[in-house]
PyMOL commands that place a pseudoatom at each C-alpha (Angstrom):
pseudoatom trace, name=CA, resn=MET, resi=1, chain=A, elem=C, hetatm=0, pos=[-6.038, 8.855, -8.458]
pseudoatom trace, name=CA, resn=ARG, resi=2, chain=A, elem=C, hetatm=0, pos=[-2.863, 7.761, -7.582]
pseudoatom trace, name=CA, resn=VAL, resi=3, chain=A, elem=C, hetatm=0, pos=[-2.713, 5.596, -4.586]
pseudoatom trace, name=CA, resn=VAL, resi=4, chain=A, elem=C, hetatm=0, pos=[-0.010, 3.223, -2.067]
pseudoatom trace, name=CA, resn=LEU, resi=5, chain=A, elem=C, hetatm=0, pos=[-1.326, 0.214, -0.918]
pseudoatom trace, name=CA, resn=ASP, resi=6, chain=A, elem=C, hetatm=0, pos=[0.719, -0.870, 2.145]
pseudoatom trace, name=CA, resn=SER, resi=7, chain=A, elem=C, hetatm=0, pos=[2.229, -3.872, 1.996]
pseudoatom trace, name=CA, resn=ASN, resi=8, chain=A, elem=C, hetatm=0, pos=[-0.181, -5.013, 4.735]
pseudoatom trace, name=CA, resn=VAL, resi=9, chain=A, elem=C, hetatm=0, pos=[-3.235, -4.370, 2.417]
pseudoatom trace, name=CA, resn=ILE, resi=10, chain=A, elem=C, hetatm=0, pos=[-1.192, -5.977, -0.474]
pseudoatom trace, name=CA, resn=VAL, resi=11, chain=A, elem=C, hetatm=0, pos=[-0.503, -9.254, 1.691]
pseudoatom trace, name=CA, resn=ALA, resi=12, chain=A, elem=C, hetatm=0, pos=[-4.195, -9.236, 2.786]
pseudoatom trace, name=CA, resn=ALA, resi=13, chain=A, elem=C, hetatm=0, pos=[-5.629, -8.982, -0.868]
pseudoatom trace, name=CA, resn=PHE, resi=14, chain=A, elem=C, hetatm=0, pos=[-3.520, -12.046, -2.132]
pseudoatom trace, name=CA, resn=VAL, resi=15, chain=A, elem=C, hetatm=0, pos=[-4.019, -14.375, 1.068]
pseudoatom trace, name=CA, resn=ALA, resi=16, chain=A, elem=C, hetatm=0, pos=[-8.133, -13.495, 1.931]
pseudoatom trace, name=CA, resn=ARG, resi=17, chain=A, elem=C, hetatm=0, pos=[-10.994, -12.667, 0.011]
pseudoatom trace, name=CA, resn=GLY, resi=18, chain=A, elem=C, hetatm=0, pos=[-12.917, -9.768, 1.713]
pseudoatom trace, name=CA, resn=ILE, resi=19, chain=A, elem=C, hetatm=0, pos=[-11.981, -6.004, 1.566]
pseudoatom trace, name=CA, resn=CYS, resi=20, chain=A, elem=C, hetatm=0, pos=[-8.608, -6.040, 0.792]
pseudoatom trace, name=CA, resn=SER, resi=21, chain=A, elem=C, hetatm=0, pos=[-9.050, -8.251, -2.185]
pseudoatom trace, name=CA, resn=ALA, resi=22, chain=A, elem=C, hetatm=0, pos=[-11.919, -6.066, -3.906]
pseudoatom trace, name=CA, resn=LEU, resi=23, chain=A, elem=C, hetatm=0, pos=[-10.283, -2.815, -3.104]
pseudoatom trace, name=CA, resn=PHE, resi=24, chain=A, elem=C, hetatm=0, pos=[-6.743, -4.352, -4.696]
pseudoatom trace, name=CA, resn=GLU, resi=25, chain=A, elem=C, hetatm=0, pos=[-8.952, -5.489, -7.611]
pseudoatom trace, name=CA, resn=TYR, resi=26, chain=A, elem=C, hetatm=0, pos=[-10.949, -2.023, -7.905]
pseudoatom trace, name=CA, resn=CYS, resi=27, chain=A, elem=C, hetatm=0, pos=[-7.442, -0.742, -7.624]
pseudoatom trace, name=CA, resn=VAL, resi=28, chain=A, elem=C, hetatm=0, pos=[-5.720, -2.399, -10.473]
pseudoatom trace, name=CA, resn=GLU, resi=29, chain=A, elem=C, hetatm=0, pos=[-8.664, -1.640, -12.577]
pseudoatom trace, name=CA, resn=ASN, resi=30, chain=A, elem=C, hetatm=0, pos=[-9.396, 2.287, -11.998]
pseudoatom trace, name=CA, resn=VAL, resi=31, chain=A, elem=C, hetatm=0, pos=[-6.601, 4.124, -10.354]
pseudoatom trace, name=CA, resn=GLU, resi=32, chain=A, elem=C, hetatm=0, pos=[-1.988, 3.803, -10.417]
pseudoatom trace, name=CA, resn=ILE, resi=33, chain=A, elem=C, hetatm=0, pos=[-1.126, 1.786, -7.743]
pseudoatom trace, name=CA, resn=VAL, resi=34, chain=A, elem=C, hetatm=0, pos=[2.562, 3.019, -6.503]
pseudoatom trace, name=CA, resn=LEU, resi=35, chain=A, elem=C, hetatm=0, pos=[4.878, 1.160, -4.592]
pseudoatom trace, name=CA, resn=CYS, resi=36, chain=A, elem=C, hetatm=0, pos=[8.799, 1.181, -3.771]
pseudoatom trace, name=CA, resn=GLU, resi=37, chain=A, elem=C, hetatm=0, pos=[11.441, -1.438, -3.945]
pseudoatom trace, name=CA, resn=GLU, resi=38, chain=A, elem=C, hetatm=0, pos=[11.199, -1.653, 0.168]
pseudoatom trace, name=CA, resn=MET, resi=39, chain=A, elem=C, hetatm=0, pos=[8.181, -2.417, -0.116]
pseudoatom trace, name=CA, resn=LEU, resi=40, chain=A, elem=C, hetatm=0, pos=[7.685, -5.375, -2.531]
pseudoatom trace, name=CA, resn=ARG, resi=41, chain=A, elem=C, hetatm=0, pos=[10.254, -6.681, -0.334]
pseudoatom trace, name=CA, resn=GLU, resi=42, chain=A, elem=C, hetatm=0, pos=[8.457, -6.467, 3.074]
pseudoatom trace, name=CA, resn=ILE, resi=43, chain=A, elem=C, hetatm=0, pos=[5.607, -8.093, 0.814]
pseudoatom trace, name=CA, resn=GLU, resi=44, chain=A, elem=C, hetatm=0, pos=[8.278, -10.915, -0.180]
pseudoatom trace, name=CA, resn=LYS, resi=45, chain=A, elem=C, hetatm=0, pos=[8.940, -11.597, 3.048]
pseudoatom trace, name=CA, resn=ALA, resi=46, chain=A, elem=C, hetatm=0, pos=[5.361, -11.200, 4.483]
pseudoatom trace, name=CA, resn=LEU, resi=47, chain=A, elem=C, hetatm=0, pos=[4.012, -13.526, 2.262]
pseudoatom trace, name=CA, resn=VAL, resi=48, chain=A, elem=C, hetatm=0, pos=[6.456, -16.585, 2.728]
pseudoatom trace, name=CA, resn=GLY, resi=49, chain=A, elem=C, hetatm=0, pos=[7.352, -16.001, 6.425]
pseudoatom trace, name=CA, resn=LYS, resi=50, chain=A, elem=C, hetatm=0, pos=[4.404, -14.884, 8.246]
pseudoatom trace, name=CA, resn=MET, resi=51, chain=A, elem=C, hetatm=0, pos=[1.454, -16.207, 5.614]
pseudoatom trace, name=CA, resn=GLY, resi=52, chain=A, elem=C, hetatm=0, pos=[3.664, -19.469, 4.977]
pseudoatom trace, name=CA, resn=ALA, resi=53, chain=A, elem=C, hetatm=0, pos=[3.282, -19.279, 1.030]
pseudoatom trace, name=CA, resn=PRO, resi=54, chain=A, elem=C, hetatm=0, pos=[5.807, -20.639, -0.934]
pseudoatom trace, name=CA, resn=PRO, resi=55, chain=A, elem=C, hetatm=0, pos=[8.856, -18.882, -2.379]
pseudoatom trace, name=CA, resn=THR, resi=56, chain=A, elem=C, hetatm=0, pos=[8.168, -19.078, -5.877]
pseudoatom trace, name=CA, resn=VAL, resi=57, chain=A, elem=C, hetatm=0, pos=[4.577, -18.221, -5.092]
pseudoatom trace, name=CA, resn=ALA, resi=58, chain=A, elem=C, hetatm=0, pos=[5.926, -15.106, -3.186]
pseudoatom trace, name=CA, resn=ARG, resi=59, chain=A, elem=C, hetatm=0, pos=[8.117, -14.251, -6.030]
pseudoatom trace, name=CA, resn=GLU, resi=60, chain=A, elem=C, hetatm=0, pos=[5.613, -14.628, -8.812]
pseudoatom trace, name=CA, resn=VAL, resi=61, chain=A, elem=C, hetatm=0, pos=[3.171, -12.117, -6.650]
pseudoatom trace, name=CA, resn=VAL, resi=62, chain=A, elem=C, hetatm=0, pos=[6.367, -9.701, -6.670]
pseudoatom trace, name=CA, resn=ALA, resi=63, chain=A, elem=C, hetatm=0, pos=[6.706, -10.035, -10.303]
pseudoatom trace, name=CA, resn=TYR, resi=64, chain=A, elem=C, hetatm=0, pos=[2.988, -8.979, -10.916]
pseudoatom trace, name=CA, resn=LEU, resi=65, chain=A, elem=C, hetatm=0, pos=[3.181, -6.127, -8.562]
pseudoatom trace, name=CA, resn=GLY, resi=66, chain=A, elem=C, hetatm=0, pos=[6.248, -4.859, -10.437]
pseudoatom trace, name=CA, resn=GLU, resi=67, chain=A, elem=C, hetatm=0, pos=[4.157, -5.093, -13.798]
pseudoatom trace, name=CA, resn=THR, resi=68, chain=A, elem=C, hetatm=0, pos=[0.837, -3.697, -13.187]
pseudoatom trace, name=CA, resn=THR, resi=69, chain=A, elem=C, hetatm=0, pos=[2.120, -0.711, -10.271]
pseudoatom trace, name=CA, resn=GLU, resi=70, chain=A, elem=C, hetatm=0, pos=[4.369, 1.898, -10.435]
pseudoatom trace, name=CA, resn=ILE, resi=71, chain=A, elem=C, hetatm=0, pos=[8.116, 1.498, -8.545]
pseudoatom trace, name=CA, resn=VAL, resi=72, chain=A, elem=C, hetatm=0, pos=[9.330, 4.657, -7.195]
pseudoatom trace, name=CA, resn=SER, resi=73, chain=A, elem=C, hetatm=0, pos=[12.412, 5.493, -5.399]
pseudoatom trace, name=CA, resn=PRO, resi=74, chain=A, elem=C, hetatm=0, pos=[11.149, 7.393, -1.981]
pseudoatom trace, name=CA, resn=ALA, resi=75, chain=A, elem=C, hetatm=0, pos=[11.526, 10.665, -1.088]
pseudoatom trace, name=CA, resn=ALA, resi=76, chain=A, elem=C, hetatm=0, pos=[13.166, 11.956, 2.575]
pseudoatom trace, name=CA, resn=VAL, resi=77, chain=A, elem=C, hetatm=0, pos=[10.967, 11.495, 5.345]
pseudoatom trace, name=CA, resn=HIS, resi=78, chain=A, elem=C, hetatm=0, pos=[12.210, 13.033, 8.302]
pseudoatom trace, name=CA, resn=PRO, resi=79, chain=A, elem=C, hetatm=0, pos=[12.905, 10.045, 10.639]
pseudoatom trace, name=CA, resn=GLU, resi=80, chain=A, elem=C, hetatm=0, pos=[10.481, 10.886, 13.366]
pseudoatom trace, name=CA, resn=ALA, resi=81, chain=A, elem=C, hetatm=0, pos=[7.636, 11.437, 10.733]
pseudoatom trace, name=CA, resn=CYS, resi=82, chain=A, elem=C, hetatm=0, pos=[6.517, 8.557, 12.540]
pseudoatom trace, name=CA, resn=LYS, resi=83, chain=A, elem=C, hetatm=0, pos=[7.201, 5.845, 15.517]
pseudoatom trace, name=CA, resn=ASP, resi=84, chain=A, elem=C, hetatm=0, pos=[7.843, 2.924, 12.858]
pseudoatom trace, name=CA, resn=LYS, resi=85, chain=A, elem=C, hetatm=0, pos=[11.291, 3.728, 11.079]
pseudoatom trace, name=CA, resn=GLY, resi=86, chain=A, elem=C, hetatm=0, pos=[9.617, 0.786, 8.008]
pseudoatom trace, name=CA, resn=ASP, resi=87, chain=A, elem=C, hetatm=0, pos=[6.991, 3.074, 7.519]
pseudoatom trace, name=CA, resn=LEU, resi=88, chain=A, elem=C, hetatm=0, pos=[9.082, 5.873, 5.809]
pseudoatom trace, name=CA, resn=PRO, resi=89, chain=A, elem=C, hetatm=0, pos=[9.246, 4.171, 2.401]
pseudoatom trace, name=CA, resn=VAL, resi=90, chain=A, elem=C, hetatm=0, pos=[5.895, 3.825, 2.576]
pseudoatom trace, name=CA, resn=LEU, resi=91, chain=A, elem=C, hetatm=0, pos=[5.518, 7.781, 3.327]
pseudoatom trace, name=CA, resn=GLY, resi=92, chain=A, elem=C, hetatm=0, pos=[8.797, 8.577, 1.054]
pseudoatom trace, name=CA, resn=ALA, resi=93, chain=A, elem=C, hetatm=0, pos=[6.795, 6.491, -1.871]
pseudoatom trace, name=CA, resn=ALA, resi=94, chain=A, elem=C, hetatm=0, pos=[3.713, 8.698, -1.635]
pseudoatom trace, name=CA, resn=VAL, resi=95, chain=A, elem=C, hetatm=0, pos=[5.282, 11.839, -1.352]
pseudoatom trace, name=CA, resn=ALA, resi=96, chain=A, elem=C, hetatm=0, pos=[7.440, 11.085, -4.354]
pseudoatom trace, name=CA, resn=ALA, resi=97, chain=A, elem=C, hetatm=0, pos=[4.474, 9.963, -6.695]
pseudoatom trace, name=CA, resn=ARG, resi=98, chain=A, elem=C, hetatm=0, pos=[2.680, 13.069, -5.478]
pseudoatom trace, name=CA, resn=CYS, resi=99, chain=A, elem=C, hetatm=0, pos=[-0.289, 10.283, -4.100]
pseudoatom trace, name=CA, resn=ASP, resi=100, chain=A, elem=C, hetatm=0, pos=[-3.923, 11.047, -3.345]
pseudoatom trace, name=CA, resn=TYR, resi=101, chain=A, elem=C, hetatm=0, pos=[-3.968, 8.233, -0.304]
pseudoatom trace, name=CA, resn=ILE, resi=102, chain=A, elem=C, hetatm=0, pos=[-2.014, 5.733, 1.285]
pseudoatom trace, name=CA, resn=ILE, resi=103, chain=A, elem=C, hetatm=0, pos=[-4.518, 2.842, 1.990]
pseudoatom trace, name=CA, resn=THR, resi=104, chain=A, elem=C, hetatm=0, pos=[-3.045, 0.803, 5.170]
pseudoatom trace, name=CA, resn=GLY, resi=105, chain=A, elem=C, hetatm=0, pos=[-4.012, -0.977, 8.206]
pseudoatom trace, name=CA, resn=ASP, resi=106, chain=A, elem=C, hetatm=0, pos=[-1.245, 0.276, 10.292]
pseudoatom trace, name=CA, resn=ALA, resi=107, chain=A, elem=C, hetatm=0, pos=[-2.163, 1.894, 13.238]
pseudoatom trace, name=CA, resn=GLU, resi=108, chain=A, elem=C, hetatm=0, pos=[0.400, 4.194, 13.427]
pseudoatom trace, name=CA, resn=LEU, resi=109, chain=A, elem=C, hetatm=0, pos=[-0.107, 5.059, 9.969]
pseudoatom trace, name=CA, resn=LEU, resi=110, chain=A, elem=C, hetatm=0, pos=[-3.668, 5.711, 10.579]
pseudoatom trace, name=CA, resn=ALA, resi=111, chain=A, elem=C, hetatm=0, pos=[-3.011, 8.225, 13.063]
pseudoatom trace, name=CA, resn=LEU, resi=112, chain=A, elem=C, hetatm=0, pos=[-0.836, 10.464, 10.963]
pseudoatom trace, name=CA, resn=LYS, resi=113, chain=A, elem=C, hetatm=0, pos=[-3.927, 11.127, 8.983]
pseudoatom trace, name=CA, resn=LYS, resi=114, chain=A, elem=C, hetatm=0, pos=[-2.440, 12.946, 6.327]
pseudoatom trace, name=CA, resn=TYR, resi=115, chain=A, elem=C, hetatm=0, pos=[1.371, 13.377, 5.645]
pseudoatom trace, name=CA, resn=GLU, resi=116, chain=A, elem=C, hetatm=0, pos=[2.443, 16.200, 2.768]
pseudoatom trace, name=CA, resn=GLY, resi=117, chain=A, elem=C, hetatm=0, pos=[-1.132, 16.590, 1.299]
pseudoatom trace, name=CA, resn=VAL, resi=118, chain=A, elem=C, hetatm=0, pos=[-1.685, 12.582, 1.220]
pseudoatom trace, name=CA, resn=GLU, resi=119, chain=A, elem=C, hetatm=0, pos=[-4.490, 11.426, 2.714]
pseudoatom trace, name=CA, resn=ILE, resi=120, chain=A, elem=C, hetatm=0, pos=[-4.372, 7.976, 4.835]
pseudoatom trace, name=CA, resn=VAL, resi=121, chain=A, elem=C, hetatm=0, pos=[-7.037, 6.126, 5.129]
pseudoatom trace, name=CA, resn=SER, resi=122, chain=A, elem=C, hetatm=0, pos=[-8.016, 1.951, 5.875]
pseudoatom trace, name=CA, resn=PRO, resi=123, chain=A, elem=C, hetatm=0, pos=[-9.110, 0.142, 3.486]
pseudoatom trace, name=CA, resn=ARG, resi=124, chain=A, elem=C, hetatm=0, pos=[-12.443, 0.377, 4.687]
pseudoatom trace, name=CA, resn=GLU, resi=125, chain=A, elem=C, hetatm=0, pos=[-12.704, 3.989, 4.606]
pseudoatom trace, name=CA, resn=PHE, resi=126, chain=A, elem=C, hetatm=0, pos=[-11.518, 4.014, 1.432]
pseudoatom trace, name=CA, resn=TRP, resi=127, chain=A, elem=C, hetatm=0, pos=[-14.146, 1.178, 0.159]
pseudoatom trace, name=CA, resn=GLY, resi=128, chain=A, elem=C, hetatm=0, pos=[-16.901, 3.620, 1.912]
pseudoatom trace, name=CA, resn=LYS, resi=129, chain=A, elem=C, hetatm=0, pos=[-16.105, 6.781, 0.128]
pseudoatom trace, name=CA, resn=LEU, resi=130, chain=A, elem=C, hetatm=0, pos=[-16.127, 4.681, -3.105]
pseudoatom trace, name=CA, resn=ARG, resi=131, chain=A, elem=C, hetatm=0, pos=[-19.314, 3.268, -2.368]
pseudoatom trace, name=CA, resn=LYS, resi=132, chain=A, elem=C, hetatm=0, pos=[-20.600, 6.727, -1.286]
pseudoatom trace, name=CA, resn=GLY, resi=133, chain=A, elem=C, hetatm=0, pos=[-19.720, 8.115, -4.638]
pseudoatom trace, name=CA, resn=GLN, resi=134, chain=A, elem=C, hetatm=0, pos=[-17.292, 10.651, -2.536]
pseudoatom trace, name=CA, resn=SER, resi=135, chain=A, elem=C, hetatm=0, pos=[-14.740, 12.366, -4.311]
pseudoatom trace, name=CA, resn=VAL, resi=136, chain=A, elem=C, hetatm=0, pos=[-11.404, 9.911, -3.986]
for i in range(1, 136): cmd.bond("trace and resi %d" % i, "trace and resi %d" % (i + 1))
show_as sticks, trace
zoom trace
């Protein structure tokens, strides 16, 4: 299985214990995580700017992600695919890597439910599918 973990899920995984950190740990061990360079930059920026992490720590997180995930070039996505143009690389990475899921906390992405065959779910939805033994 291949998944894109949106930057908001990854940031939450690194700054707080909870569903996002458990989900991240599960995904690192059991599925292929796909990201793109744009997402890595967004993660680093959020860790430093929004979460107050030291820049060195943010760089270490990004380096770790670069080693443990597949970094792809996003496929072209029509600009009208979603309201927030910052979400286009997320959709593009999922399409380029033929992912099964995008796991996100972004309400606008979640409202799409599916894009080019990629199911878009919240961390809680994905975790629930895992716990119920549903095919994910």
